[in-house]
MARFI-624106 format. One record per atom (N, C-alpha, C, O): residue in three letters; x, y, z. Coordinates in steps of 0.1 Angstrom, whole numbers, plus 5000, padded with zeros to 4 digits. Each point is the difference from the previous one (the first is absolute). Layout:
AlaXYZ/...
//
This chain:
Met436926848576/Met500650044987/Met499549914989/Met500049885002/Thr499650184987/Thr499549924989/Thr501249974990/Thr500950085000/Glu499049814993/Glu501149974990/Glu499750084988/Glu498950004994/Thr502250065001/Thr499950084987/Thr501149944991/Thr501149985004/Arg498549994984/Arg500949954990/Arg500250104989/Arg499050064995/Phe502249965000/Phe500350094989/Phe500649924989/Phe501049945001/Ala498350074987/Ala500549924989/Ala501050074992/Ala500949944994/Arg499150205006/Arg500950084992/Arg500650115009/Arg499450045010/Met501850004987/Met500650115007/Met499250125000/Met500050085010/Lys499349954979/Lys499250135000/Lys498849995009/Lys499350105001/Asp500449785004/Asp498849995009/Asp500450045015/Asp499150015008/Leu502250004994/Leu500550045014/Leu499550155003/Leu499850074990/Pro500049965022/Pro499650145004/Pro500950104994/Pro501349985000/Ser498250134995/Ser500850114994/Ser500450115009/Ser500850084997/Thr498549935015/Thr500450105010/Thr500749935011/Thr499749895004/His501350185002/His500849945010/His499650065014/His499950125002/Leu500049795007/Leu499850035014/Leu501350055007/Leu499950095009/Leu501249864987/Leu501350045006/Leu500450134994/Leu500150014987/Gly500150095021/Gly500350134995/Gly501450014994/Gly500849905000/Thr499550214994/Thr501250024993/Thr501050085009/Thr499750035011/Gly501549984984/Gly501050095007/Gly500849925010/Gly500550065010/Thr499749814989/Thr500849935010/Thr501450014996/Thr500350014988/Pro500749985021/Pro501450004997/Pro500549864995/Pro501249985001/Met497949934995/Met500449874995/Met500950024987/Met499950104993/Cys500949805004/Cys500850004988/Cys499150014987/Cys499049935000/Ala501450154991/Ala499250014988/Ala499949874992/Ala501149934999/Gly497850034997/Gly499849874993/Gly500049885009/Gly500249894995/Cys499750135018/Cys500049895009/Cys498949904997/Cys498850045000/Gly501549834997/Gly499049904997/Gly499149985012/Gly498849974998/Gly501750035014/Gly499249975012/Gly499050115002/Gly498949975004/Leu501450154993/Leu499050115001/Leu498949984990/Leu498850035003/Gln501549934985/Gln499049984990/Gln499049885004/Gln498850014998/Val501849895008/Val499249885004/Val499150055012/Val498849965000/Leu501850125009/Leu499250055011/Leu498850094995/Leu498949995005/His501450094985/His498950084994/His498849914995/His498950035004/Glu501449874989/Glu499049914994/Glu499349925011/Glu498749995000/Ile502049965010/Ile499449925011/Ile499150095008/Ile498949965004/Tyr501550164999/Tyr499250095008/Tyr498850044993/Tyr498950015006/Asp501250014981/Asp498850044992/Asp499049894999/Asp498850025001/Ile501749864998/Ile499149885000/Ile499349975013/Ile498849985001/Leu502050035010/Leu499549975013/Leu499150115006/Leu499049985007/Gly501350154989/Gly499150115004/Gly500650065013/Gly501049965006/Asn498350154998/Asn500550085011/Asn499749945014/Asn500450055010/Lys498849844990/Lys499849935013/Lys501149895002/Lys499849885002/Thr501450174997/Thr501249925001/Thr501050065010/Thr500250125000/Val500449805009/Val501150045008/Val501349934996/Val500049884999/Phe501050204998/Phe501349954996/Phe500950005012/Phe500150105007/Val500549794996/Val501049995011/Val501349984993/Val500349904993/Asn500650205010/Asn501350014993/Asn501149985009/Asn500150065011/Ala500849854986/Ala501349985008/Ala501050104995/Ala499950064989/Ala501149975020/Ala501150094996/Ala500649954987/Ala500349884999/Gly500050214992/Gly500649964987/Gly499850124991/Gly499650115004/Cys500749864983/Cys499950114990/Cys498550054999/Cys499950124996/Met499149805006/Met498650054999/Met499750105011/Met499050065000/Thr501949955010/Thr499850105010/Thr500050144994/Thr499550095006/Leu501249924983/Leu500150134993/Leu498650054995/Leu499950124997/Leu499149795003/Leu498750054996/Leu499550115009/Leu499350094995/Thr501049905017/Thr499450105010/Thr501250085006/Thr500949935006/Ile499050194994/Ile501050095007/Ile499250085010/Ile499250094996/Tyr500949885017/Tyr499250065010/Tyr500050154999/Tyr501050064998/Pro497850005003/Pro498749955003/Pro499149974987/Pro498849995002/Phe501950004987/Phe499249984987/Phe500049854996/Phe501049935002/Thr497950034992/Thr499949874995/Thr499150004987/Thr499150074999/Pro501349854991/Pro499250004988/Pro498849905001/Pro499250004990/Phe500749935021/Phe498949905001/Phe498750085003/Phe500050095009/Arg499049874985/Arg498650065002/Arg499449935012/Arg499050055006/Gly501449834997/Gly499549925011/Gly500949995011/Gly500750105004/Ser499449785002/Ser500849985012/Ser501449944997/Ser500149924990/Trp500950125018/Trp501449954998/Trp500649995013/Trp499950095009/Leu500849804994/Leu500749975012/Leu501449974997/Leu500349914993/Tyr500750165013/Tyr501449984999/Tyr500549915012/Tyr499750045011/Thr501049864986/Thr500649915010/Thr501549994999/Thr500650044990/Ala500049915020/Ala501449985000/Ala500449894990/Ala499149924997/Met502150075000/Met500549904990/Met499749865005/Met500249965012/Gly499249964980/Gly499749865003/Gly498749985007/Gly499649885003/Ser499650225000/Ser498849985008/Ser498750044994/Ser499050015006/Ala501050014980/Ala498850044993/Ala498949895001/Ala498950035002/Pro501549844996/Pro499049905001/Pro499349995014/Pro498849985001/Ala502050045009/Ala499450005014/Ala499150125002/Ala499049995006/Gly501550134989/Gly499150125001/Gly498749984992/Gly499050045005/Ala501149904983/Ala498849984992/Ala499049905007/Ala498850025000/Gln501849885007/Gln499249905007/Gln499350075012/Gln498849975003/Gly501950125003/Gly499450085011/Gly498850084995/Gly499050015007/Val501250064982/Val498950084994/Val498949914996/Val498850035003/Arg501449864991/Arg499049914995/Arg499249945013/Arg498850004999/Asp501949965011/Asp499449955012/Asp499150115007/Asp498949975004/Ala501650154996/Ala499250115006/Ala498750034992/Ala499050025006/Leu501149974981/Leu498950024991/Leu499049895002/Leu498850025001/Asp501749865000/Asp499149885003/Asp499350015013/Asp498849975001/Ile501850085009/Ile499450025013/Ile498950104999/Ile498949995006/Leu501450124988/Leu499150114998/Leu498749954992/Leu498950045004/Leu501449884986/Leu498849954993/Leu499249905008/Leu498850015000/Glu501949915008/Glu499349905008/Glu499150075011/Glu498949965003/Lys501750155003/Lys499250075010/Lys499150114994/Lys499350075007/Lys500649934980/Lys499150094992/Lys500350155003/Lys499150085000/Arg502249945002/Arg500450145002/Arg500350074987/Arg499950124998/Ile500349804991/Ile500150044987/Ile499149914991/Ile499849885004/Thr499750174985/Thr499249924991/Thr501049934989/Thr501150044999/Ala498349874994/Ala500849934989/Ala500550114990/Ala501049984993/Asp498250125005/Asp500350114990/Asp501250085005/Asp500750064992/Glu499549945021/Glu501250085006/Glu501249925001/Glu501150055004/Asp498849824993/Asp501249915001/Asp501150044990/Asp499650064989/Leu501649925014/Leu501150034991/Leu500749874995/Leu500149905007/Thr500550114981/Thr500849894995/Thr501450035005/Thr500550124999/Thr500249785006/Thr501450025006/Thr501049964989/Thr499949884995/Val501150205003/Val501049974990/Val501450025006/Val500250115006/Val500649794993/Val501450015005/Val500950044988/Val499949944990/Leu500950175012/Leu500950054990/Leu501449995005/Leu500350075010/Thr500549844984/Thr501349985006/Thr501049964989/Thr499649964989/Gly501650055014/Gly501149964991/Gly500649875004/Gly499549935010/Asp501650024984/Asp500549875003/Asp500750005013/Asp500049895006/Gly500650214999/Gly500650005013/Gly499049985012/Gly500249925009/Ser498750154989/Ser498949995011/Ser499249874998/Ser499449955010/Ala500649994978/Ala499249884998/Ala500849875002/Ala499549915007/Tyr501750094988/Tyr500749875001/Tyr501350015008/Tyr500649905003/Gly499950225000/Gly501150025008/Gly499749995015/Gly499649905006/Met500450225000/Met499750015014/Met498549985004/Met499649985011/Gly499550034978/Gly498649995003/Gly499449864996/Gly498849994999/Leu502049915000/Leu499549874995/Leu499049945010/Leu499049944996/Ser501350075017/Ser499149945010/Ser498650085000/Ser499049935001/Ala501050204997/Ala498850075000/Ala499249974987/Ala498850004999/Thr502049994990/Thr499449974987/Thr499349865000/Thr498849994996/Ser501949915009/Ser499449865001/Ser498850005009/Ser499049934998/Ala501150145014/Ala498950005009/Ala498850084994/Ala498849965002/Gly501450154991/Gly499050074994/Gly499349934989/Gly498850014998/Asn501949904994/Asn499449934990/Asn499149885005/Asn499249954993/Arg501050015019/Arg499249905006/Arg498650065005/Arg499149925002/Gln500950215000/Gln498850065004/Gln499150044988/Gln500049934990/Lys499450195011/Lys499250054989/Lys500750134995/Lys499750115004/Pro501349874987/Pro500850114996/Pro499450114991/Pro500550115000/Gly498449864994/Gly499450094990/Gly500950004988/Gly499849914992/Phe501050195006/Phe500950004988/Phe501450025005/Phe500250075010/Tyr500849874983/Tyr501450025004/Tyr500750044987/Tyr500149924991/Ile500450205009/Ile500850054988/Ile501550005004/Ile500450075009/His500349844984/His501449995003/His500850054988/His499849954989/Leu501050155014/Leu500850064989/Leu501449965001/Leu500850035009/Leu499649894981/Leu501449945000/Leu500950094991/Leu499750024988/Arg501350045018/Arg500950094993/Arg501349924997/Arg500649945009/Gln499850064979/Gln501249924996/Gln501050104994/Gln501149964996/
//
């Protein structure tokens, strides 16, 4: 992945990879952040989501994600993301996929899954190669 810097808000991508029509709360700040992050990272991204309000993004069998998405139990998104990242690294090492087919791994979690019951998975995931970690703190 190459580094991209945006000097102004109007330089951000204007088309969204994340589809519309989710049952998320209107005006949800977390959803807006997710839109921008997904647009910047691109469709070669896998989101690993812990149980929580962001679970509303996908209502089986529909998903607004154009790329990959993995739903995990409460508190285990960092461990799930580490498993995805390890699998991708093994596939790269064995030349089963090329560097162009590699995915960026993103953990999407709230405060309960990150600092409550998921603290051990969060701290273990941060010692590895986490990719990106999006923590949504609801107050």
